[in-house]
N, C-alpha and C positions, 0 to 999 in steps of 0.2 A: 368583462375586463374593465377596470377603471384606471384612469391615469391622473396624475397629480399636476397642478399648475406649477409654473416655474418658481413662484415665491415659496410655495410649500417645499419644493425640492431643495431650494437653496437653504431653507431653514433646517431641513433634515441633514444636509451636508455639514452645516455649522455644528449642529448638535453631535453628529457622528464624530467629527474631528475633535470636538471639545471633550467628549466623555467616553468614547468607546475605544479600548485598546484592541487592535486586531492582531491575528496571527501574522508573524513575520513583519511586524509594524515598522513603517518608515514614513513619517508624516509628509515629507515632500511629494511622495508618490500617491498620496491619498487625499488630495485636495478636491477632486471631483470623481468620487467612486461611482461605479455602476451600482445602482440600488435596485435590486430585483423585487418584483411584485408578485409574479406568478410563474407557474411552470406546467407544461403538459408534454408528456413523452420526452423527446430529446431537446425540447425547446424551452427557453426561459424568456420572460418578458420583463422589461424594466419599468420604472415608474413613469417614463415618458412614452411607453407603449411600443418601444423597439424590441423586436424579437432576435434572439441569438440561439444558434445551435450549440448545445453544451458538449463540446468536443473532449472534455475530460471527466464526464459524469460528475461534475462539480469538483470533487477531490477524489476521483477514482471510485466513488462510493454509491452514487444513485443508480444502481444496476438496473432496476426495473423501470427507470424513467420517473419523471415528475408527474404529480397529480393523480396518483393511484388511489382512488376513493376506497378501494377495498382495504388498504393499509390504514387509512384514517378510520374506517369503520371498525377494524380489528382493535385499534387503540381505544376508541371510544367505548366499545362494548366491554372491553376488559376494565377500563377505568370506572365505568358505572358499577361494575360488579365488585372489583377489588383493584384499586389503583396501585397500592403498594403494601407490602408487608415484609418484614425482615426475612432473610434467608440464612441467617446465622444458624449454626448447629442446633438442631432441635426443632427447626421450622422450615417449611418449604411451601411451594405453590405449584399448581398443576401446569400452567404454561411453561414455567422454567424446566420442570421435569420432562415435559414432552419435547421442548426445544433441545435439551441436552441429548435425548435419545435420537432425535432427528439428525442433529449435526454429526453424532457418532456414526449414524448409518451412512452418511455421505462421505466421510473422510477416510483416511488410511486404515487398512485392516488391522493394524497393530494398536490403534488408539483405544483408550479405556475410560476416559473421563474428561470433563470440561469444567473449568472455573470461569464464570461470567464476569466481565469487567465493563467499563464504560467507554473504553477507547483502545486504540492500538498501542499507544504509549504505555498504558497500564498493563496491557497484555504482555508486552515485551519485558517490562519491569518484573511482572509476576513470573514470567518464564525463567528469568535469571535467578530470582529468589527460590523458585521451585527446584532448579538444577542444583543449587547449593544445598538446599534442604535435603534433597535425595542423597547427595554424596555424604553429607553429615550422618544421615541414617545408616549409610553403609560403613561408617567409621573412617571415611576418606576425607578427613577434615581439612586437609591442605588443598583440596580441589575447589578453588574459589574464583579463578579467573575466567574471563569470557573472551574468546577471540572473535573479532568482528572484521568486516572487509571495507576496503576503500570504496568510495562512491555509493555506499549504502545509506539508507535512511530507516531509522527505527523508532523515532518519536521524540517527545519534548521534555520528558522528565530528566533529572540529572543523569541517571544511569543510561536511559535510552539515548540521550544526547551524546554520551560517551561512546555508545555502540555505533552511532551514526558516523559514517566515513566522509562527511562533507564539512570541511573546516569552518565555513561561515556559521554553522550551528554551534560551534564551541566558543567563538570569540566573545569575550566579556562575561562568560558564564563560568569560567574556571575558578579553582582547579577541578578537573574532572576525576572521577574515581580511577585510581591507577590500576585497579584489577581488570579493567577493560583494556585489552591490547589489540593492536591493529595488525592484520596480515598484509604485509607489503612485499613487493618484489624482492626476492633474495638476491644477494650479490652473486655474480658468477653462476647465474641460473643455467642449468642444463636439465631439460626434461623432455618427455615425449608427449606432454599434454597438448590437446587442442585448445588454444586460448578462447576465452569467452569474447563476446563482442566488444568488451572494453579492455581486452588484453590480459585479464587476470587468468591465472591457472590454479587448479586445485592444490598444486604443490606449494603455493604461497602459504596456504593455511597449515599444511604439514610442517613447513619450516617454522612458522610462528609457534606451533605447539611444541616442537622440539627445542626452539630457542627458550621458551618459558619453562619447559619441563612438563611432561604430560601429567605428572603427579600434582601439579598446581592448577590444571585447566579443568574447569567444570563443563564447559560447553562451547560450541561454535554456533554463531547465529548468522543466518543467510536469508536474504530475499531470493526466492527462486528466479525472479526477474528483478533486477535493480530498477525500481520504479521512479521515485522522486529524484534520483540521481541522473535520470536521462533515458530510462527504458533500455536496459542492456540485458538481453537474454543470454543464458549460458550456452556453452557447447553441449552437444548431445551426451557426452560422457562425463561432464563435470560433476554432477551430483552422485553418479555411481562411484566415481573415484573418491569423492568427499565422504560418502557413507563408509567406504572401506577404510579411509584414513581415520575417521572418528572411532570406528570399531577397533582398529589396530591399537589406538592410543587410549582406549576406554574414556572417550569424551562424548558427551551428549550432543546431538545435532538438533538445533532449534530452527525450524522453518518459519520465517516471518512471512505469513500469507495474508497480512492485513490488506494488501492490494490484490494479490493473486487468488486468494481464496474465494470460493463460491462462483466459479465459472469464467472468470476473466480470461484465463488462458485456453479456454476450450475444453477444460476438464474441471470437475468440481474443485479439485485441489491440484496445484501445479506439478508437484513432483510425481503425481500419478502418471504423467506423460512419460517419465523415465523409469518407472517401476521402482522408485526409491521411497522408503518409509523413514521419516524423521522420528525423533524421540518426543519432541514437543512441537506443537503447531500454534502459532498465534494468529488470531483473526480479529476483525472488526468490520468497518465500512459496509460491505455488501451483505452482511448477516441480516441487517434490517433495511438495506438500501438507504441508510442514513435517515430514515423517517423518524427514528428515535436513536439516541446514542447507545451503542452497545458493542461489546467486544468479548474476547475470551481467550484463554489458552487451554489447549487440548493436550492431554498427557497420555503416554503409552500405557498399555495394560500393566507393564512392569512397574512404572512409577505409580499408577493408580493403586496397584496391589500394596505397594509400600505405604501409601497414604491411608489405606484402609486398615492397616495393622500397626498403628503407631504405639510406642510405649507411652505410659502415662505422662512422662515429662516432656513429650515431644509433640504436643498439640500444634497443628499447622496454623500458626497465628498470622495468617494473611487474610485481609478482609477489606471490603468496600461496602459502604452503606447500601449502595444501589445494586450490588451484585445479585444476579438472577431476578431482576426487576420484573414483576408480573406483566405490566403493560408492554415493556420492551420485548419480553419473551413472546407475547401474543403476536406482536407485529412481526417478529422474526419468523415465527411459524407460518404466518400468512404469506410473508415475503417469499419463503422457500417454496411454498406451494405454487406461487406464480412462476418461479423458475421452472418447476416441473411441468405445470400445465402448458406453458408457452414454449417449452424446449429452449430455454435461453442459453444453456451451456453449449448446446450444439450450434445455436445461432451465433454465439460469440466466435466460434471457429470460422463459420462461413463469412460473417461480416468482417472478421479480422483478416481473413485471406483476401477479401476484396480491397480492404484498406491497404494492406501490405503490398499487394501486387500493384495497386494504383500508385503508391508512393514510388515503388521501384521503376515503374514505367515512366513516371514523370521525372524522377531524379537519379535514376541508376547511373546515368552518364553525364550528370549535370556538372557544370564547371565550378559551382559553389556549394555542392552538397556531397557528403560522403556518408558511408556507414548507415545506409537505410536498413532498418531492422524491425522485426515484429514477432510477436508470439501471441497467438490467440488475438483478442481484441485489444491489444496495446501495441503501440508502435513508436518509433523515434527515428530521428535523423540528425546529422551534424552539419552545421553551416561552416564553410571554410572560405578563405579568400581565393584559394586555388586548389582544386581537387587533385590536379595532376601532381603537384609538389607536396601537397598536404599542408601548405602554409595556412595558419590560422588567422582569424581576425584578431585585432587588438581588443582587449576587454573593454576599453574605453569607447569603442564604437557601438557597443550594445546591439549587435546584429540580431541576437535572439529576441530581444525585446521589441525591436523594430518589426520583425516578421510577425510576432504574436499580436502586436498592436494593430498592424494592417489587417490581419485576419479578423480581429474583433471589430474594428471601426469601419472597414470597407467590405469585408466578406461576411460579417455577421456570424462568425464562428469563434467561440471562446475555447482556447486551449492553453497550454502552459509551456514556458521555456525555462531551461536550466542552463544558464550561460549561453553557449552557442548551440545547444540541443533543443529541438522542438519535439514535443511529445504529444501523443494522442491516446485517448481511452474513453470513447463515448459510451453512453449507457448501452447495455446489452440488447435493448429493444430497437436500436438504430436500424433503419432499413437501407436498401441499396441506394435510393435517391439521396438520402441524407449522408451516406458515406461519400457519394460523389460530390455533394456540396462541400464537405470537408476538403476533399482533394482539389476542387476548383479554387477554394479560398487559399489553400496552401500554395498552389502554383502561382496565383496572382501576387501573393505576399512576398514570396521569394523573388519573383521577377522585379517587383517594385523596390525591394530592399537591396538587391545585389546588382541590378542592372540600370536602375532608374537614375 
């Protein structure tokens, strides 16, 4: 490990601020960024030599942990042999073919094919386009709308931003596509649903479909667990009810498993937990554990059959230069082998239970914490001024940021806050002691921010 002197670090900070536009950029919060130099397992080291426990798998994606030489070797070997070639119709490559077959063997039993992308945003954009394409093939040309949910996150393209149910992602980027509509709480709601951990019910989506007219709705998109919005798992019957709603109204169900896919919830894919099969699944992040950018959307056999039997004037004109990238596919194959060799899907459930139970033991009856929640190896909790009354903190107090900052600066644990929600999703390789380090840092940070 090498570290940099302060003069070099200061110069890097100046160049970074001057030239590099960052995701969710806001210059006043980027004057002195943490500049990472190396990583190993769940640990990251910055250019000053300080170590941090990566409590969010960086962005939910470094599933097998940092510093996996076998993934670097897989990329290097493939790049030496064939770094890239087009995968447009008429051309292919062995790693992409084998990765497609591998992913299909792990996912839902009704799935039939996969289109590889570069990111989750592209995957969700492609899923919407494919849903529209499918209905056009069926002669249902009016079915163009997509129903999305509040507090969801689906990406950064224009369409994916419209799908996202978090208003800060819309501001200054409008107008957004009007065909993407939001499922909100119906007026005079009467239902027998068990609400999700954020209060939403499946009937909200049915109300949105009926409001718009089922003959205009192509698909519904849902994260099995609302991740970037604060980690909100569903009720046990939510997706079974939603599957029935979509079937009843002849609407496709898109599962956004960009975060939950590949083991995060203790299953290879999240809806397997409830015995529900979607029509389209979007993935990214853990498919390569972020060692190279890659994503995809997986389609049911029914949709795949339709795409295999197109009329001459209906070529599927959806394409990315880097789709089915040979080096990315080679890394994906080796990454999924690590999952199987090390039992990481099962490990996610065990470590997730330890994390969830530890959070409930620490904060289940806390004066300033409510709604402690987890599913597999992802968890969240909500900070409030008074748990008994439910009184929230004023947004100007920045309670979530204060807790996350204390965790990083004093506890050496990096995680994420969403308003007043603190969320956790460490790499799947995390061990018991490292989970306990996360819990210790969280306890200390909440105490300092709420009682200090």
